[in-house]
C-alpha positions in Angstrom: 0.0 0.0 0.0 1.2 3.5 -0.7 0.0 4.9 2.7 2.2 2.5 4.7 5.5 4.4 4.3 3.7 7.6 5.4 2.3 5.8 8.4 5.7 4.3 9.2 7.2 7.8 9.1 4.5 9.1 11.4 5.3 6.3 13.8 9.0 6.9 13.7 8.6 10.7 14.2 6.1 10.2 17.0 8.5 7.8 18.8 11.3 10.3 18.5 9.2 13.1 19.9 8.0 10.8 22.8 11.6 9.9 23.5 12.7 13.5 23.6 9.8 14.3 26.0 10.6 11.4 28.2 14.3 12.3 28.3 13.4 15.8 29.5 10.9 14.5 32.0 13.6 12.1 33.4 16.2 14.9 33.6 13.7 17.2 35.3 13.3 14.7 38.1 17.0 14.7 38.9 17.6 16.8 42.0 20.7 18.4 40.6 18.9 19.4 37.4 16.0 20.8 39.3 18.4 22.8 41.5 20.7 24.0 38.8 18.4 24.7 35.8 14.9 25.2 37.3 16.0 26.8 40.5 19.2 28.6 39.8 19.0 29.4 36.1 15.3 30.0 35.6 14.7 31.8 38.9 17.9 33.2 40.4 19.7 34.1 37.2 16.5 35.6 35.7 16.0 37.7 38.8 19.7 38.8 38.8 19.5 39.9 35.2 16.3 41.9 35.8 17.9 43.7 38.7 21.2 44.1 36.7 19.2 45.7 33.8 18.0 48.4 36.2 21.5 49.1 37.4 23.1 52.4 36.4 26.0 50.4 35.0 23.8 49.0 32.3 22.0 52.1 31.1 23.6 52.3 27.6 21.6 50.9 24.8 24.2 48.3 24.0 24.3 47.0 27.6 20.6 47.0 27.8 20.4 45.0 24.6 22.9 42.4 25.9 21.0 41.9 29.2 17.7 41.7 27.3 19.2 38.9 25.1 20.2 37.0 28.2 16.8 37.3 29.7 15.2 36.2 26.4 17.5 33.2 26.3 16.2 32.1 29.7 12.7 32.4 28.4 13.5 30.6 25.2 15.0 27.6 27.0 12.0 27.4 29.3 9.7 27.6 26.3 11.7 24.9 24.5 11.2 22.5 27.4 7.5 23.3 27.4 7.4 22.7 23.7 9.2 19.4 23.9 6.7 18.1 26.5 3.7 19.4 24.5 4.9 17.8 21.3 5.6 14.6 23.1 2.1 14.5 24.5 0.6 15.1 21.0 2.9 12.4 19.6 1.4 9.9 22.1 -2.0 10.3 20.4 -0.4 10.3 16.9 1.4 7.1 17.7 -1.7 5.4 18.9 -3.7 6.5 15.9 -0.9 5.6 13.4 -0.5 2.1 15.0 -4.2 1.6 14.8 -4.3 2.7 11.1 -1.3 0.5 10.4 -3.1 -2.5 12.0 -6.3 -1.8 10.0 -4.3 -1.7 6.8 -2.6 -5.0 7.6 -6.0 -6.5 8.5 -7.4 -5.3 5.2 -4.5 -6.8 3.3 -4.8 -10.1 5.0 -8.5 -10.2 4.0 -7.8 -9.6 0.3 -7.9 -12.8 -1.8 -4.5 -13.8 -3.1 -3.9 -12.9 -6.7 -3.0 -15.9 -8.7 -0.4 -15.6 -11.4 
């Protein structure tokens, strides 16, 4: 069937997204990861940069821009983690649907009468 390669691709992609999500979830349960990334980086470093941005030492446009990029970077990393989890969750459903479709196609093929030569 022509749809089988597309379904197999869906299955492979879904498994990869699920694996990425699971890896992040495993990492996020490690106490050192929680302390270093979620505690120190996402909270303490973000707060330090916000305070630093208000400092008279960073009032030039160039310095403000540099601090803003660092603050944005923290937000982008957090958003990346959220996206990885969200895409993995969606991939769970895609995987179930694709496996069901694949099974239906295999069942249909097995029900077809064999073509004689």
